[in-house]
MIKOLNU-614899 format. One record per residue (C-alpha): residue in three letters; x, y, z. Coordinates in steps of 0.001 Angstrom, whole numbers. Example, Ala and Ser with C-alpha at 12.3 -4.5 7.8 and 13.67 -1.06 7.14 Angstrom:
// residues 2
+---------+---------+---------+---------+
: residuo :       x :       y :       z :
+---------+---------+---------+---------+
:     Ala :   12300 :   -4500 :    7800 :
:     Ser :   13670 :   -1060 :    7140 :
+---------+---------+---------+---------+
This chain:
// residues 303
+---------+---------+---------+---------+
: residuo :       x :       y :       z :
+---------+---------+---------+---------+
:     Met :  -13430 :  244758 :  -71406 :
:     Ala :  -16225 :  246305 :  -69392 :
:     Tyr :  -18492 :  243704 :  -67283 :
:     Gln :  -22205 :  244488 :  -68146 :
:     Leu :  -25301 :  243501 :  -66430 :
:     Asp :  -28716 :  243576 :  -68436 :
:     Leu :  -31293 :  243866 :  -65593 :
:     Asn :  -35305 :  244549 :  -65682 :
:     Thr :  -36710 :  246198 :  -62779 :
:     Glu :  -39497 :  243497 :  -63081 :
:     Asp :  -37085 :  241102 :  -62222 :
:     Leu :  -36112 :  242638 :  -59744 :
:     Arg :  -39142 :  242855 :  -58206 :
:     Ile :  -40332 :  239607 :  -58487 :
:     Phe :  -37264 :  238157 :  -56531 :
:     Leu :  -37661 :  240662 :  -53851 :
:     Asn :  -41508 :  239106 :  -53398 :
:     Leu :  -39984 :  235497 :  -53816 :
:     Ile :  -37336 :  236435 :  -51036 :
:     Arg :  -40699 :  237595 :  -48815 :
:     Glu :  -43006 :  235010 :  -49848 :
:     Arg :  -40843 :  231912 :  -50341 :
:     Asn :  -43681 :  230240 :  -52500 :
:     Phe :  -43726 :  231084 :  -56152 :
:     Thr :  -48019 :  230831 :  -56369 :
:     Lys :  -48619 :  233764 :  -54012 :
:     Val :  -45452 :  235646 :  -56397 :
:     Ala :  -47353 :  234823 :  -59504 :
:     Arg :  -50664 :  235725 :  -58012 :
:     Leu :  -48990 :  239065 :  -57007 :
:     His :  -47601 :  239717 :  -60466 :
:     His :  -51023 :  238726 :  -62288 :
:     Leu :  -48384 :  236025 :  -64341 :
:     Thr :  -48494 :  232223 :  -64349 :
:     Gln :  -45831 :  230317 :  -62264 :
:     Pro :  -44384 :  229338 :  -65241 :
:     Ala :  -44025 :  232706 :  -66032 :
:     Ile :  -42153 :  233957 :  -63055 :
:     Ser :  -40126 :  230854 :  -63139 :
:     Ser :  -38801 :  231674 :  -66379 :
:     Arg :  -38169 :  235584 :  -65371 :
:     Leu :  -36399 :  234157 :  -62400 :
:     Arg :  -34291 :  232012 :  -64627 :
:     Gln :  -33639 :  235186 :  -67179 :
:     Leu :  -32037 :  237457 :  -63874 :
:     Glu :  -29757 :  234551 :  -62705 :
:     Glu :  -28456 :  234251 :  -66363 :
:     Ser :  -27794 :  237983 :  -66160 :
:     Leu :  -25989 :  237684 :  -63289 :
:     Gly :  -24406 :  234811 :  -63878 :
:     Val :  -25514 :  232957 :  -60660 :
:     Lys :  -27983 :  230495 :  -59251 :
:     Leu :  -29650 :  233095 :  -56727 :
:     Phe :  -32535 :  230111 :  -54973 :
:     Ser :  -32635 :  226363 :  -54174 :
:     Arg :  -35374 :  224588 :  -55038 :
:     Lys :  -36606 :  222581 :  -51926 :
:     Pro :  -40076 :  220180 :  -52058 :
:     Arg :  -43174 :  223106 :  -51669 :
:     Gln :  -40696 :  225913 :  -50845 :
:     Val :  -37388 :  228179 :  -52021 :
:     Glu :  -34397 :  229176 :  -50291 :
:     Pro :  -32018 :  231920 :  -51702 :
:     Thr :  -28659 :  230954 :  -51880 :
:     Ala :  -25864 :  233068 :  -50297 :
:     Glu :  -25674 :  234947 :  -53821 :
:     Gly :  -29533 :  235276 :  -53325 :
:     Glu :  -29344 :  236905 :  -49887 :
:     Met :  -25850 :  238992 :  -51377 :
:     Leu :  -28614 :  240684 :  -53899 :
:     Ile :  -31152 :  241796 :  -51308 :
:     Pro :  -29768 :  245178 :  -50447 :
:     Tyr :  -29102 :  245954 :  -53928 :
:     Ala :  -32145 :  245115 :  -55717 :
:     Glu :  -34008 :  247081 :  -53374 :
:     Ala :  -31737 :  249918 :  -53682 :
:     Val :  -32205 :  250066 :  -57495 :
:     Leu :  -36052 :  249483 :  -56884 :
:     Glu :  -36180 :  252577 :  -54731 :
:     Lys :  -34012 :  254737 :  -56766 :
:     Thr :  -35946 :  253624 :  -60084 :
:     Gly :  -39168 :  254838 :  -58467 :
:     Ile :  -38512 :  257549 :  -57182 :
:     Leu :  -36710 :  258839 :  -60687 :
:     Arg :  -39804 :  257904 :  -62275 :
:     Asn :  -41698 :  259730 :  -60217 :
:     Ala :  -39724 :  263033 :  -60477 :
:     Ile :  -40348 :  262631 :  -64204 :
:     Ala :  -43743 :  261963 :  -64323 :
:     Glu :  -44332 :  265189 :  -61907 :
:     Met :  -42434 :  267236 :  -64538 :
:     Lys :  -43958 :  265551 :  -67191 :
:     Gly :  -47333 :  266318 :  -65226 :
:     Lys :  -48159 :  263141 :  -66020 :
:     Ile :  -49606 :  260702 :  -63718 :
:     Glu :  -47674 :  257486 :  -63461 :
:     Gly :  -44956 :  255774 :  -61375 :
:     Glu :  -44485 :  252915 :  -58931 :
:     Val :  -46320 :  252913 :  -55459 :
:     Arg :  -44753 :  250355 :  -52928 :
:     Ile :  -47606 :  249488 :  -50347 :
:     Ala :  -48010 :  247282 :  -47410 :
:     Thr :  -50756 :  245713 :  -45903 :
:     Thr :  -51492 :  242713 :  -43808 :
:     Tyr :  -52909 :  239528 :  -44763 :
:     Ser :  -56348 :  240633 :  -42985 :
:     Leu :  -56873 :  243530 :  -45209 :
:     Gly :  -54933 :  243176 :  -48067 :
:     Met :  -56460 :  239850 :  -49255 :
:     Tyr :  -59450 :  241025 :  -49207 :
:     Ala :  -59811 :  244597 :  -49149 :
:     Leu :  -57469 :  246002 :  -51648 :
:     Asn :  -58981 :  243887 :  -54771 :
:     Asn :  -61514 :  246277 :  -55635 :
:     Ala :  -59332 :  249188 :  -55115 :
:     Ile :  -56659 :  248045 :  -56963 :
:     Arg :  -58185 :  247242 :  -60093 :
:     Gln :  -60061 :  250896 :  -60255 :
:     Ile :  -56921 :  252327 :  -59881 :
:     Ile :  -55576 :  250300 :  -62766 :
:     Ser :  -58596 :  250958 :  -64763 :
:     Cys :  -58124 :  254990 :  -64117 :
:     Tyr :  -54646 :  255222 :  -64084 :
:     Pro :  -52731 :  252076 :  -66012 :
:     Asp :  -49173 :  254384 :  -65752 :
:     Ile :  -49482 :  254102 :  -62094 :
:     His :  -47100 :  250261 :  -60871 :
:     Leu :  -48856 :  248742 :  -57449 :
:     Gln :  -46816 :  246394 :  -55456 :
:     Val :  -47922 :  245038 :  -52373 :
:     Gln :  -47034 :  243005 :  -50122 :
:     Tyr :  -48341 :  241471 :  -46573 :
:     Lys :  -46497 :  242000 :  -43561 :
:     Arg :  -47593 :  242760 :  -39594 :
:     Ser :  -48336 :  245997 :  -38692 :
:     Asp :  -45315 :  246479 :  -36826 :
:     Val :  -42988 :  245364 :  -39650 :
:     Ile :  -45295 :  248092 :  -41875 :
:     Tyr :  -43705 :  250871 :  -39037 :
:     Glu :  -40237 :  249969 :  -39580 :
:     Leu :  -40986 :  249482 :  -43804 :
:     Leu :  -41975 :  253189 :  -43843 :
:     Arg :  -39228 :  254662 :  -41828 :
:     Lys :  -36817 :  252879 :  -43516 :
:     Gly :  -38284 :  253775 :  -46671 :
:     Lys :  -39050 :  250325 :  -48038 :
:     Val :  -42156 :  251261 :  -48665 :
:     Asp :  -44789 :  254544 :  -49728 :
:     Leu :  -48006 :  253727 :  -48296 :
:     Gly :  -49470 :  251033 :  -45142 :
:     Leu :  -52402 :  250121 :  -45078 :
:     Ile :  -53364 :  248820 :  -41293 :
:     Ala :  -55957 :  248542 :  -38413 :
:     Phe :  -55419 :  250597 :  -35569 :
:     Pro :  -53281 :  253087 :  -37391 :
:     Thr :  -51157 :  255458 :  -34917 :
:     Ala :  -49680 :  258812 :  -36042 :
:     Ser :  -46618 :  260018 :  -34614 :
:     Asp :  -43807 :  262785 :  -35224 :
:     Asp :  -42734 :  260827 :  -38500 :
:     Ile :  -45971 :  258973 :  -39372 :
:     Ala :  -49057 :  260693 :  -40806 :
:     Val :  -52577 :  258959 :  -40949 :
:     Gln :  -54817 :  259142 :  -43465 :
:     Pro :  -58277 :  257364 :  -41990 :
:     Cys :  -59704 :  254987 :  -44438 :
:     Gly :  -63249 :  253614 :  -42596 :
:     Lys :  -63639 :  251104 :  -40314 :
:     Asp :  -64261 :  247403 :  -40397 :
:     Arg :  -66293 :  245437 :  -38170 :
:     Leu :  -65526 :  241871 :  -36383 :
:     Thr :  -68087 :  239399 :  -36490 :
:     Leu :  -68086 :  235511 :  -34737 :
:     Val :  -67815 :  232642 :  -36727 :
:     Val :  -68140 :  229001 :  -36061 :
:     Ala :  -68322 :  225739 :  -38740 :
:     Ser :  -71215 :  225006 :  -40565 :
:     Ser :  -71528 :  221871 :  -38346 :
:     His :  -71152 :  223838 :  -35000 :
:     His :  -74008 :  223614 :  -32458 :
:     Leu :  -73985 :  227485 :  -32700 :
:     Ala :  -74597 :  227271 :  -36627 :
:     Gly :  -78525 :  227169 :  -36461 :
:     Lys :  -78897 :  230151 :  -33561 :
:     Lys :  -80381 :  233531 :  -34860 :
:     Ile :  -78623 :  235118 :  -31606 :
:     Ile :  -76804 :  234626 :  -29057 :
:     Glu :  -75926 :  236457 :  -25941 :
:     Ile :  -72075 :  236595 :  -25551 :
:     Lys :  -72118 :  234865 :  -22531 :
:     Glu :  -73001 :  231382 :  -24489 :
:     Ile :  -69777 :  231126 :  -25744 :
:     Ala :  -68399 :  230945 :  -22544 :
:     Gly :  -66004 :  227815 :  -22403 :
:     Glu :  -66211 :  227402 :  -26206 :
:     Pro :  -62743 :  225847 :  -28134 :
:     Phe :  -61368 :  229523 :  -29441 :
:     Val :  -59123 :  230934 :  -31765 :
:     Gly :  -58360 :  234240 :  -32813 :
:     Phe :  -55577 :  236652 :  -33731 :
:     Asp :  -52468 :  236813 :  -31879 :
:     Thr :  -52591 :  239329 :  -28617 :
:     Ser :  -49318 :  241195 :  -29767 :
:     Leu :  -51913 :  242468 :  -32487 :
:     Ala :  -54281 :  245277 :  -31687 :
:     Thr :  -56712 :  243238 :  -33049 :
:     Gly :  -56413 :  240286 :  -30719 :
:     Arg :  -55855 :  242728 :  -27841 :
:     Ile :  -59600 :  244248 :  -28273 :
:     Ile :  -61298 :  240832 :  -28528 :
:     Met :  -59683 :  239785 :  -25573 :
:     Asp :  -60136 :  242838 :  -23656 :
:     Tyr :  -63999 :  242602 :  -24690 :
:     Leu :  -64471 :  238953 :  -23384 :
:     Gln :  -62685 :  239684 :  -20247 :
:     Gln :  -64978 :  243243 :  -19516 :
:     Asn :  -67976 :  240573 :  -20178 :
:     Asn :  -66575 :  237874 :  -17720 :
:     Val :  -66651 :  235585 :  -20698 :
:     Ala :  -63484 :  232859 :  -20420 :
:     Val :  -62666 :  231031 :  -23691 :
:     Ser :  -60342 :  227889 :  -24141 :
:     Ala :  -57646 :  229314 :  -26612 :
:     Arg :  -56662 :  226553 :  -28872 :
:     Leu :  -54863 :  228767 :  -31521 :
:     Leu :  -53670 :  232624 :  -31878 :
:     Asp :  -52036 :  233349 :  -34994 :
:     Ala :  -51434 :  236701 :  -37025 :
:     Asn :  -52512 :  235112 :  -40760 :
:     Val :  -56826 :  235297 :  -41335 :
:     Asp :  -56319 :  232722 :  -43769 :
:     Val :  -55049 :  230724 :  -41184 :
:     Leu :  -57451 :  231118 :  -38613 :
:     Lys :  -60774 :  231101 :  -41030 :
:     Arg :  -59271 :  227338 :  -41717 :
:     Ala :  -59276 :  226228 :  -38409 :
:     Val :  -62541 :  227301 :  -37505 :
:     Glu :  -64191 :  225187 :  -40781 :
:     Ala :  -62154 :  222167 :  -39329 :
:     Gly :  -64057 :  222524 :  -36105 :
:     Leu :  -60934 :  223659 :  -33970 :
:     Gly :  -62728 :  226772 :  -32385 :
:     Ile :  -65017 :  229489 :  -33510 :
:     Ala :  -63744 :  232806 :  -33834 :
:     Phe :  -63918 :  236936 :  -34207 :
:     Leu :  -62742 :  237821 :  -37493 :
:     Pro :  -63068 :  240871 :  -39888 :
:     Phe :  -66508 :  240085 :  -41536 :
:     Gly :  -64629 :  241723 :  -45172 :
:     Ser :  -61858 :  238618 :  -44590 :
:     Val :  -64997 :  235631 :  -44331 :
:     Arg :  -67518 :  236965 :  -47058 :
:     Glu :  -67084 :  234306 :  -49068 :
:     Glu :  -67372 :  231702 :  -46997 :
:     Ile :  -70406 :  232793 :  -45346 :
:     Asn :  -71868 :  233081 :  -48622 :
:     Ile :  -70774 :  229387 :  -49558 :
:     Gly :  -72011 :  228084 :  -46067 :
:     Ser :  -68322 :  226928 :  -44599 :
:     Leu :  -68892 :  229103 :  -42290 :
:     Ile :  -71538 :  230613 :  -40361 :
:     Ala :  -71731 :  234135 :  -39196 :
:     Ile :  -74190 :  234386 :  -35353 :
:     Pro :  -75191 :  237689 :  -34668 :
:     Val :  -74217 :  238406 :  -30526 :
:     Lys :  -76824 :  240695 :  -28773 :
:     Asn :  -75147 :  243949 :  -28237 :
:     Phe :  -72062 :  243089 :  -30031 :
:     Ser :  -70293 :  245991 :  -31629 :
:     Leu :  -66310 :  245665 :  -32361 :
:     Glu :  -64865 :  247703 :  -34953 :
:     Arg :  -61500 :  247850 :  -36202 :
:     Pro :  -60068 :  251869 :  -37734 :
:     Leu :  -58833 :  251275 :  -40865 :
:     Gly :  -55996 :  253745 :  -42067 :
:     Leu :  -53532 :  254360 :  -44391 :
:     Ile :  -49838 :  255345 :  -43054 :
:     Tyr :  -46932 :  256874 :  -45148 :
:     Ser :  -43970 :  259330 :  -43788 :
:     Thr :  -43858 :  262818 :  -43052 :
:     Lys :  -40071 :  262871 :  -44284 :
:     Arg :  -41290 :  262417 :  -47744 :
:     Pro :  -42787 :  264436 :  -50139 :
:     Leu :  -46367 :  262391 :  -51666 :
:     Ser :  -46009 :  262167 :  -55445 :
:     Arg :  -48972 :  262351 :  -57133 :
:     Ser :  -49661 :  258939 :  -58150 :
:     Trp :  -49352 :  258488 :  -54088 :
:     Gln :  -51771 :  260888 :  -53505 :
:     Leu :  -54418 :  259611 :  -56608 :
:     Val :  -53856 :  255659 :  -54634 :
:     Met :  -54989 :  257619 :  -51086 :
:     Gln :  -57815 :  258805 :  -52810 :
:     Gln :  -58937 :  255595 :  -53863 :
:     Phe :  -58503 :  254298 :  -50653 :
:     Ala :  -60267 :  256842 :  -48215 :
:     Glu :  -63408 :  255009 :  -48022 :
:     Leu :  -62154 :  251579 :  -47941 :
:     Gly :  -64220 :  250624 :  -44736 :
:     His :  -67490 :  250692 :  -47097 :
:     Leu :  -66122 :  247643 :  -48878 :
:     Leu :  -65447 :  245381 :  -46046 :
:     Asn :  -68897 :  245624 :  -44225 :
+---------+---------+---------+---------+
């Protein structure tokens, strides 16, 4: 008797996102489902395969050997079904299919929501899969065909990567509500000399331009924390660990509720160019093009 597998592609997407995030709550948010629903879908996949895919530990999940083995097969299945779905939709003249987007935390968690809601409203048959990575990783994912579009700051075109500009994202100085600068209407950049400082890792373009700006203005700060995750940096500033220059769109909510205070800096103007990147080696499907149109003026949503 032939062995049959009853696999659901959405279950495979959940599996891969859990591999990436190692967190049920984050995956539930990505799929717009409850955490129990995610657990149930994962159990269905495990029962279909007859193996345990994850070992659950306090506050984290780790893939089993069987889970690790499934990763490349799940990626291949989703890639092929996505290509097939898009090709059939093109033939029928329909606007549907899967679009896999990779973006950074400082953009994706705060910039994409409105654009995604608009896409879902206008084109309910387009399925968006979003994952969060460092910019350098996103280039590699594009080249390997593991994502369709990348949304990053400081995009760079090359022979195999094209860029569609999406506006700009301004950086702003933020401090904790209890910080001694919090009551200032405006400051000179030299006033932050010697201040405890948290910021983006200098392996990232955003981190480099901030440090270059400070150096050009002969301002030395006391770096306490450098990280790639904007949420980590925001929490550090709120806790009083240091001051930071962060993208305005990522701190808008905290500024509105008063947990972070934005301090204007005289003659300060640093902006991050934003762009969608995509492979020049693959044809753009109609669904990809529509998503790109929605993201074209993303900068306006952030400032």
